[in-house]
C-alpha positions, -999 to 999 in steps of 0.1 A, spaced: 178 -24 -563 200 3 -577 214 11 -543 221 -27 -537 237 -32 -572 271 -19 -562 275 -2 -596 287 34 -594 263 48 -620 232 30 -606 240 42 -571 246 78 -583 212 78 -602 194 64 -572 209 89 -548 200 118 -572 164 106 -573 162 103 -535 177 138 -531 150 152 -554 122 133 -537 132 141 -501 138 178 -507 101 184 -513 78 195 -485 55 165 -488 61 131 -472 71 113 -503 95 89 -486 81 75 -453 107 52 -439 81 32 -419 67 20 -452 102 9 -465 124 2 -434 150 -15 -455 159 17 -472 175 33 -442 197 2 -435 209 3 -472 217 40 -469 236 34 -437 255 5 -452 265 27 -482 277 55 -459 299 31 -440 312 14 -472 319 47 -489 339 61 -460 358 29 -452 384 35 -479 395 68 -463 386 61 -427 417 63 -405 428 52 -370 432 88 -360 396 93 -350 385 96 -314 381 59 -306 410 51 -283 423 19 -298 408 27 -332 376 17 -350 390 -5 -378 386 -42 -376 422 -53 -371 439 -86 -362 430 -105 -331 461 -95 -313 453 -58 -318 418 -63 -305 432 -81 -275 456 -52 -268 427 -28 -270 407 -47 -245 437 -48 -222 440 -10 -222 415 12 -204 395 29 -231 397 67 -228 365 86 -225 355 102 -258 349 137 -243 383 136 -227 398 136 -262 382 169 -272 415 185 -278 420 161 -308 386 171 -322 387 195 -352 368 226 -342 344 245 -363 368 275 -366 396 252 -378 374 235 -403 360 267 -416 395 282 -421 408 250 -437 378 248 -460 386 282 -474 422 271 -481 408 239 -497 385 259 -519 413 281 -531 435 250 -537 408 233 -558 405 265 -579 442 264 -586 441 227 -592 417 231 -620 441 253 -640 471 230 -634 452 197 -637 460 190 -673 497 197 -669 499 175 -638 481 147 -657 505 148 -686 535 147 -662 521 116 -645 516 99 -678 553 106 -688 565 92 -655 543 61 -660 558 55 -695 594 59 -683 591 39 -651 566 10 -658 582 -14 -633 585 12 -605 549 24 -610 535 -11 -610 553 -19 -577 541 14 -563 505 6 -573 507 -28 -556 520 -12 -524 494 15 -527 466 -10 -530 479 -29 -500 479 3 -479 446 15 -493 459 50 -501 436 68 -525 443 91 -553 428 125 -558 403 111 -583 392 83 -559 389 108 -530 368 131 -551 345 103 -562 340 89 -527 336 124 -512 308 132 -536 289 100 -529 293 104 -492 280 140 -492 251 128 -513 243 102 -487 247 127 -459 224 151 -476 198 124 -482 197 114 -445 194 150 -436 165 155 -460 147 124 -445 150 139 -411 129 170 -422 98 148 -427 77 146 -396 66 111 -405 102 100 -401 110 116 -367 102 86 -345 115 60 -369 149 77 -372 152 85 -335 145 49 -324 165 31 -351 192 11 -334 220 18 -360 213 54 -369 231 72 -341 259 47 -342 267 54 -378 266 91 -373 289 87 -343 314 68 -364 315 93 -392 317 124 -369 344 111 -347 366 93 -372 368 120 -399 395 144 -387 417 165 -409 449 151 -397 439 115 -406 429 124 -442 460 146 -445 482 116 -438 466 95 -466 468 123 -492 503 132 -481 515 96 -486 500 96 -521 516 130 -530 550 119 -516 549 87 -537 542 106 -569 569 132 -561 595 105 -553 589 87 -586 591 120 -605 624 130 -589 637 95 -594 629 97 -631 647 131 -633 677 117 -614 680 87 -637 679 110 -668 706 132 -654 727 101 -646 724 89 -682 734 123 -697 764 126 -674 775 91 -684 773 99 -721 794 131 -716 822 116 -696 835 80 -692 854 89 -660 823 89 -639 817 55 -623 784 37 -629 775 40 -592 777 78 -592 745 82 -609 727 57 -587 740 75 -556 727 108 -569 694 92 -578 691 75 -544 698 108 -526 672 125 -548 647 97 -539 654 98 -502 651 136 -500 614 140 -506 605 111 -483 625 127 -455 609 160 -462 575 144 -464 579 127 -430 589 160 -414 562 181 -429 534 190 -405 519 220 -424 483 221 -436 478 204 -469 447 218 -486 431 187 -503 423 169 -470 385 170 -469 378 200 -446 348 209 -467 335 174 -465 340 171 -428 323 205 -421 293 199 -443 288 164 -428 288 178 -393 263 205 -403 241 177 -417 244 157 -385 236 188 -364 205 195 -385 194 159 -381 198 161 -343 178 193 -341 148 175 -357 151 143 -337 162 154 -303 126 157 -289 120 121 -298 154 107 -289 166 89 -258 203 88 -255 212 50 -252 246 51 -235 274 72 -222 294 73 -255 264 87 -274 259 114 -248 296 123 -250 299 126 -288 266 145 -291 277 170 -264 312 173 -281 295 183 -314 271 207 -298 296 225 -277 318 230 -307 290 247 -326 279 267 -295 313 284 -295 302 304 -326 274 322 -309 263 344 -338 259 317 -364 228 298 -375 243 265 -364 248 278 -329 210 282 -328 206 246 -340 229 234 -313 209 253 -287 177 237 -300 192 203 -296 202 209 -260 168 223 -252 150 193 -267 173 167 -252 166 180 -217 129 174 -220 134 137 -214 141 128 -177 162 98 -189 184 121 -208 188 145 -179 198 116 -156 223 102 -181 239 136 -189 244 144 -152 259 109 -146 283 112 -176 294 146 -165 302 133 -131 322 104 -145 342 128 -167 350 151 -138 360 121 -117 383 108 -145 399 143 -148 404 145 -111 421 111 -110 443 121 -139 455 152 -121 464 132 -91 483 104 -108 454 80 -113 442 81 -77 416 101 -59 428 129 -36 429 122 1 402 136 24 408 167 46 403 163 83 369 180 83 355 161 54 329 134 57 343 100 48 311 91 31 312 122 10 319 119 -27 354 134 -37 337 158 -62 313 172 -35 341 193 -21 336 216 -52 311 239 -36 329 272 -39 335 296 -67 355 270 -86 344 238 -103 363 207 -113 369 207 -151 367 177 -174 330 175 -179 307 193 -203 283 211 -179 309 238 -172 316 248 -209 279 245 -216 271 269 -188 298 293 -201 283 293 -236 248 297 -224 256 325 -199 274 344 -227 243 341 -248 221 353 -220 243 384 -216 241 390 -253 203 387 -252 201 411 -222 221 436 -242 197 434 -271 167 438 -248 180 468 -228 193 486 -259 157 493 -270 148 526 -254 115 532 -273 99 499 -260 109 463 -263 100 449 -297 118 417 -307 114 399 -340 98 364 -341 132 347 -348 149 366 -319 120 358 -295 121 321 -305 159 320 -300 154 336 -266 127 311 -256 150 282 -267 179 297 -248 158 299 -216 146 263 -220 182 251 -224 193 271 -193 164 256 -173 174 221 -184 210 228 -173 198 240 -139 176 210 -134 203 184 -141 230 202 -122 242 191 -88 238 214 -57 275 223 -59 272 234 -95 241 255 -87 261 273 -61 288 278 -86 263 294 -110 249 317 -83 284 329 -74 292 340 -110 291 378 -111 261 392 -129 245 359 -138 215 358 -114 210 396 -117 210 393 -155 184 366 -154 162 385 -130 164 417 -150 156 399 -182 127 381 -167 112 413 -152 116 433 -184 99 406 -205 71 402 -180 63 439 -182 53 436 -219 22 416 -210 19 395 -242 17 357 -242 49 351 -261 70 374 -239 53 362 -207 62 326 -216 99 335 -219 97 355 -186 81 326 -168 109 302 -180 136 327 -170 123 332 -135 116 295 -131 153 289 -139 163 313 -111 140 295 -87 157 261 -95 192 276 -91 182 293 -58 172 260 -41 195 256 -10 213 288 -20 187 314 -6 213 330 16 233 340 -14 203 357 -31 194 381 -3 212 408 -22 185 407 -48 156 412 -24 150 448 -35 150 439 -72 125 411 -66 102 433 -44 100 460 -71 91 433 -97 65 418 -75 47 452 -71 41 456 -109 3 457 -113 1 434 -144 27 408 -135 17 372 -143 8 352 -112 31 323 -121 60 348 -124 51 363 -90 50 329 -73 84 320 -87 99 353 -76 86 347 -41 100 312 -40 135 327 -48 134 344 -14 
């Protein structure tokens, strides 16, 4: 009832209570017993963010409900694929650096807040008519003040934190993963909240305040000059004032530099919450459509770029769990193929390239990519690059131990998740991409060496990782056996180890 009331204090108290209940390890809030609660939380998340949601998100024609003519124009246009707009997606590195600037700005804002507040009150007293008209235009444009932004931000982060806490409870896994609106709301918040969009809103608000302040100073200067000399015409002061008013608006329009109070901290924390939620639900989740697959992979690849962080491990866990479902594998492979096809058409002016004389007319245009290059535009190629870099890093850690391989439980778990993600990538890849992986220098040899070293330890945990590693090589080697002849000696030496696991031995023999 408190969440439905619409009263700020009631909603705040309810969210605080939910945060306290859901952070406990026991299943205090089971959503299956109160299914309406999740819908209320999702409605609040959308309502809270609607006042500062912009059209600058990755939605092609925009996500806001506009007029009928705008929706008609959007339908007439070909909607761009979400993943193809990845250059407009704020990266983890950009958000982290911007959040540091924002934190410093907020610390400075606390010391100058009183003085700024008194200046604004003086402007309001001197320019009652101008401020009233500005407030009317501001309400029409839905631009928000710093106070409104802070209030909405705190409530949205509380909602995001509550949804994350609910995802920790095992009793809620299947309910959240199968809820029809849950992923859609997460998609809307992740894609629409970009720094540049919020920056425009805050910048408009700051420009309005600055213009009124300068206009007030210009009018005071005009009055003083008129009192001192009667020779100055009445229009002189207005000309000076109008120039002073136009100047900040022109500067504001031309400014493209980073403005600190634009919500980088909020965007980054919300993305971390969404990633944590996905890591809990990925094993129970079936991706419903192409758009969902694209925004999920867009988020995961961004976090995978930071290989040494905790959130890179969470992204790796999501990829490993998503690939368990055959439906997810088929969808991801199909979406990647569509993305590469769209990128190929874009490079050739909207048309597919013509066939060469030796090509089969029934062959797909992308099937020509069977060499050491691969058509860009999809997410399998950057995913392979991130995972292969992690494999190289793991091999360095293993080979650096001269007195015997001893890995911590966390490192071993990370390595097992990495091998599962690599196996899923190999399974959903096309034959041409498998050939591309085999041709990458040091990739197959690194996997074989890692698998053999771990198999020699002869403990169940290490043997499990070794089996998954060699099985990945076996999947990649299918139809590419001629390219793996160079590894015959390495495989033969591994097969002669006296205590090698039979499953590892069988997979090694299948490679040849």
